[in-house]
C-alpha positions as CSV (number, residue, x, y, z in Angstrom):
1,X,-0.1,0.0,0.0
2,X,1.4,3.3,-1.1
3,X,2.2,6.1,1.3
4,X,-0.4,8.4,-0.1
5,X,-3.3,5.8,0.4
6,X,-2.3,5.4,4.1
7,X,-2.0,9.1,4.5
8,X,-5.4,9.6,3.0
9,X,-6.7,6.8,5.2
10,X,-5.4,8.3,8.2
11,X,-6.8,11.5,7.6
12,X,-10.3,10.1,6.8
13,X,-10.2,8.2,10.0
14,X,-9.2,11.3,12.0
15,X,-12.0,13.3,10.5
16,X,-14.4,10.5,11.2
17,X,-13.3,10.5,14.9
18,X,-13.3,14.4,15.2
19,X,-17.0,14.5,13.7
20,X,-18.1,11.8,16.3
21,X,-16.5,13.7,19.3
22,X,-17.9,17.1,18.3
23,X,-21.4,15.6,17.8
24,X,-20.9,13.7,21.2
25,X,-20.0,16.9,22.9
26,X,-22.7,19.0,21.4
27,X,-25.2,16.3,22.4
28,X,-23.9,16.3,26.1
29,X,-23.9,20.2,26.2
30,X,-27.7,20.4,25.1
31,X,-28.7,17.7,27.5
32,X,-26.9,19.8,30.5
33,X,-29.0,22.7,29.2
34,X,-32.3,20.7,29.3
35,X,-31.6,19.2,32.7
36,X,-31.0,22.7,34.2
37,X,-34.2,24.0,32.4
38,X,-36.2,21.0,33.5
39,X,-34.9,21.6,37.0
40,X,-35.7,25.2,37.1
41,X,-32.1,26.0,38.1
42,X,-29.7,28.6,36.8
43,X,-26.5,27.7,35.0
44,X,-25.0,31.1,35.4
45,X,-22.7,31.4,38.1
46,X,-22.7,34.6,40.3
47,X,-19.8,37.0,39.9
48,X,-18.3,39.8,42.3
49,X,-19.4,43.3,41.4
50,X,-16.9,45.4,39.4
51,X,-15.9,47.8,42.1
52,X,-16.0,45.0,44.9
53,X,-12.5,45.6,45.9
54,X,-12.2,49.3,44.9
55,X,-10.7,48.5,41.5
56,X,-12.2,48.0,38.1
57,X,-11.8,44.6,36.3
58,X,-10.4,44.6,32.6
59,X,-9.9,41.7,30.3
60,X,-8.6,40.8,26.8
61,X,-10.2,38.7,24.3
62,X,-8.2,37.9,21.1
63,X,-10.1,37.1,17.8
64,X,-13.0,39.2,19.0
65,X,-14.5,40.5,15.9
66,X,-16.6,37.5,15.3
67,X,-17.5,34.0,16.3
68,X,-16.5,32.8,19.7
69,X,-14.5,35.6,20.5
70,X,-17.3,38.1,20.0
71,X,-19.7,36.2,22.1
72,X,-17.2,35.8,25.0
73,X,-16.5,39.6,24.8
74,X,-20.3,40.3,25.0
75,X,-20.7,38.0,27.9
76,X,-17.7,39.6,29.8
77,X,-18.8,42.9,29.3
78,X,-22.2,41.8,30.7
79,X,-20.4,40.5,33.6
80,X,-19.0,43.9,34.3
81,X,-15.5,43.8,32.9
82,X,-13.9,46.4,30.7
83,X,-13.3,44.3,27.7
84,X,-10.5,45.0,25.1
85,X,-11.3,43.5,21.9
86,X,-8.3,42.3,19.9
87,X,-8.0,41.3,16.4
88,X,-6.0,42.1,13.1
89,X,-9.2,43.5,11.3
90,X,-9.7,47.1,12.6
91,X,-13.0,47.7,10.8
92,X,-14.5,44.3,12.1
93,X,-13.4,45.1,15.5
94,X,-15.2,48.5,15.4
95,X,-18.2,46.9,14.1
96,X,-18.1,44.3,16.8
97,X,-17.8,47.1,19.6
98,X,-20.7,49.0,18.0
99,X,-22.8,46.0,17.8
100,X,-22.4,45.0,21.7
101,X,-22.7,48.5,22.8
102,X,-26.2,48.9,20.8
103,X,-27.3,45.5,22.3
104,X,-26.1,46.0,25.7
105,X,-26.5,49.4,27.3
106,X,-23.9,50.6,29.7
107,X,-21.2,48.2,28.9
108,X,-17.5,49.2,28.9
109,X,-15.2,48.0,26.1
110,X,-13.0,49.3,23.2
111,X,-10.8,47.5,20.5
112,X,-7.1,47.4,19.8
113,X,-5.6,46.1,16.6
114,X,-3.6,42.8,17.0
115,X,-2.0,40.6,14.3
116,X,-0.5,37.4,16.1
117,X,1.7,36.8,12.9
118,X,3.7,39.9,13.7
119,X,6.1,40.3,16.6
120,X,6.1,44.0,16.1
121,X,2.4,43.9,16.3
122,X,2.3,42.0,19.6
123,X,4.7,44.5,21.0
124,X,2.6,47.6,20.0
125,X,-0.5,46.0,21.4
126,X,1.2,45.2,24.8
127,X,2.5,48.7,25.0
128,X,-1.0,50.1,24.2
129,X,-2.6,47.8,27.0
130,X,0.1,48.9,29.6
131,X,-0.3,52.7,28.5
132,X,-4.2,52.4,29.0
133,X,-4.1,50.7,32.2
134,X,-1.1,52.3,33.8
135,X,-1.6,55.7,32.6
136,X,-5.2,56.5,31.3
137,X,-7.0,54.1,33.8
138,X,-4.6,53.3,36.7
139,X,-7.5,51.8,38.7
140,X,-8.1,49.0,36.3
141,X,-6.8,45.4,37.0
142,X,-6.0,43.2,34.0
143,X,-7.8,40.1,35.5
144,X,-8.3,37.9,32.4
145,X,-6.6,37.0,29.1
146,X,-8.7,34.8,26.7
147,X,-6.4,33.5,23.9
148,X,-9.2,32.7,21.4
149,X,-7.7,33.7,18.0
150,X,-6.9,31.1,15.8
151,X,-7.0,30.0,12.0
152,X,-7.0,27.2,9.7
153,X,-4.9,28.0,6.6
154,X,-5.5,26.5,3.4
155,X,-2.1,27.0,2.1
156,X,1.3,27.6,3.6
157,X,2.1,31.1,4.3
158,X,4.9,32.7,6.3
159,X,5.2,35.7,8.8
160,X,7.9,38.3,8.5
161,X,10.0,36.5,10.9
162,X,10.0,33.2,8.7
163,X,7.5,31.3,10.8
164,X,4.3,29.3,9.5
165,X,1.4,31.8,9.8
166,X,-0.9,29.1,11.3
167,X,1.7,28.0,13.8
168,X,2.3,31.7,14.7
169,X,-1.3,32.7,15.1
170,X,-2.4,29.6,17.0
171,X,0.6,29.0,19.2
172,X,3.7,31.2,19.0
173,X,1.8,34.5,19.2
174,X,-0.4,33.6,22.0
175,X,2.6,32.3,23.8
176,X,4.6,35.7,23.4
177,X,1.4,37.8,23.9
178,X,1.0,35.8,27.4
179,X,4.5,36.0,28.3
180,X,4.6,39.8,27.8
181,X,1.1,40.5,29.8
182,X,2.1,38.4,32.6
183,X,3.6,41.4,34.6
184,X,0.1,43.0,34.3
185,X,-1.8,39.8,35.2
186,X,0.2,39.3,38.2
187,X,-0.4,42.6,39.7
188,X,-4.0,42.1,39.8
189,X,-5.6,42.6,43.3
190,X,-7.4,39.2,42.5
191,X,-6.0,36.2,41.1
192,X,-6.0,36.5,37.3
193,X,-6.7,34.0,34.8
194,X,-5.5,32.9,31.3
195,X,-7.9,31.0,29.1
196,X,-6.7,29.1,26.1
197,X,-9.3,28.3,23.6
198,X,-8.6,25.3,21.4
199,X,-10.0,23.0,18.9
200,X,-10.1,19.3,17.6
201,X,-8.2,20.2,14.5
202,X,-4.9,19.2,15.9
203,X,-6.5,15.5,15.5
204,X,-6.0,15.9,11.6
205,X,-2.2,16.2,12.0
206,X,-0.3,13.1,10.9
207,X,1.8,11.2,13.4
């Protein structure tokens, strides 16, 4: 059997397993929601108020112009966070901010451009966040970083530094961003959190 046939067979097997797992997880999720609805219980966990410790909470959500990122940004804004929406398309970010503000009166959020494929863009983003928190709004704590941005490239592309663009966006960029933001996260008056959003697409890679 040729290596091409073996490779195709492995890819099909991985896709089938991924499809089964996705379906199973979705079914379990809906069953949990139905269970709570039938019991009449809430699945929303209470949070502390924004100024409960005399400081205002801030958070960052990458890839926030659409999809999961925008939904997370909206939910966090409703929880009382000041949300910094990060993404590489400034026009879509502004639209996302305007949409959330129109649907949720009184929320606090703004957007900052960020391209995880570019080290220069990451450095500029961190500088902007540090300036905003330490200078413009010194009473804000950075309490949450949600690394949500990710891509699935159809063809191989490279960053200015010579890295694969998908590897840079999904792994290298978020690692550098997190490393540079750690000092701000560690200064938070409450324990800060870092959330990394992943997917099952890694199962499609050949071993």
